[in-house]
C-alpha positions in Angstrom: -9.2 -18.7 15.9 -5.9 -17.2 16.9 -4.1 -19.2 14.2 -6.6 -17.8 11.6 -6.1 -14.3 12.9 -2.3 -14.6 12.5 -2.7 -15.8 9.0 -4.9 -12.9 8.2 -2.4 -10.4 9.6 0.4 -12.0 7.6 -1.7 -11.8 4.5 -2.5 -8.1 5.2 1.2 -7.4 5.6 2.0 -9.2 2.3 -0.5 -7.0 0.5 1.0 -3.8 2.0 4.5 -4.9 1.0 3.3 -5.6 -2.5 1.7 -2.1 -2.7 4.8 -0.5 -1.4 7.0 -2.5 -3.8 4.9 -1.2 -6.7 
C-alpha cells in the first residue's frame, strides 16, 4: 500500500510539473 501511495504522489508531481511547464 505504501509503494502504491508513493507512485501516486510521484504521478501527481509529474502532472503539476507538466502544468507548470505549459
